[in-house]
C-alpha positions in Angstrom: 116.8 122.7 149.7 116.9 121.1 146.8 115.9 124.4 145.0 118.5 126.5 146.8 115.5 128.5 148.1 112.7 128.6 150.5 109.2 127.2 149.4 106.3 126.7 150.9 105.9 123.1 151.4 103.4 121.8 148.7 103.5 125.1 146.7 103.6 123.5 143.4 99.7 122.6 144.2 98.5 126.3 143.6 94.7 125.2 144.3 95.8 124.0 148.0 95.3 126.5 149.8 94.8 125.9 153.5 97.3 123.5 155.5 93.8 121.5 156.0 93.7 121.1 152.6 96.8 119.4 152.3 96.3 117.3 155.0 93.1 115.9 153.9 95.0 115.3 149.9 98.1 113.4 151.7 96.4 111.6 154.3 93.0 110.5 151.4 95.2 111.1 147.9 98.5 110.1 149.1 99.6 113.3 147.5 103.5 114.2 147.7 105.4 117.0 146.8 106.6 116.7 143.4 110.6 116.5 143.3 112.4 118.3 140.8 113.5 115.4 138.1 117.5 116.2 138.6 117.4 115.7 142.0 119.9 112.9 142.8 118.4 109.5 143.1 120.0 109.2 146.6 118.1 112.0 148.1 114.5 110.9 146.2 115.0 107.6 147.9 115.7 109.1 151.7 112.8 111.2 151.0 110.5 108.7 150.0 111.0 106.0 152.2 110.4 109.0 154.8 107.3 110.6 153.1 105.4 107.0 153.0 101.7 106.8 153.2 102.6 103.9 155.0 103.7 104.8 158.7 105.1 101.3 159.0 107.1 101.3 155.8 108.7 104.4 156.9 112.5 104.5 158.5 113.4 104.4 161.6 115.5 107.5 162.5 118.8 104.9 162.8 117.9 103.6 159.5 118.0 107.2 157.9 121.0 108.5 159.7 122.3 105.3 157.9 120.6 106.2 154.4 122.1 109.9 155.0 125.6 108.6 155.7 125.6 106.7 152.6 124.4 109.5 150.1 127.1 111.4 152.4 129.6 108.7 150.6 128.3 109.0 147.2 128.2 112.8 147.5 131.8 112.8 148.2 132.8 110.4 145.4 130.6 112.3 143.0 131.2 116.0 144.4 131.8 118.0 141.0 128.6 116.7 139.3 126.1 117.5 142.8 127.6 120.8 143.3 126.5 121.4 139.1 123.3 120.4 139.9 123.5 122.9 142.8 125.2 125.4 140.5 122.5 125.0 137.8 119.7 125.7 140.4 121.0 128.9 141.5 
């Protein structure tokens, strides 16, 4: 979604060729996908919270719904800027 095209998760780590390698790196070394530098901060906040290494620190579904609603409001207030980011990626 962020790049406006489908990519295999963790595709930026070319040396990881098997899913179990990603699982091990994520569990033991806290490996997480790289986020695009121009990704809106509101998205980053949600993504980082949802992929936090500590499961207890991850938000509950109802919290994610609230975060997404807040993100939607920010998008609506800044729609042109966000659309420009998306168009730039196409």
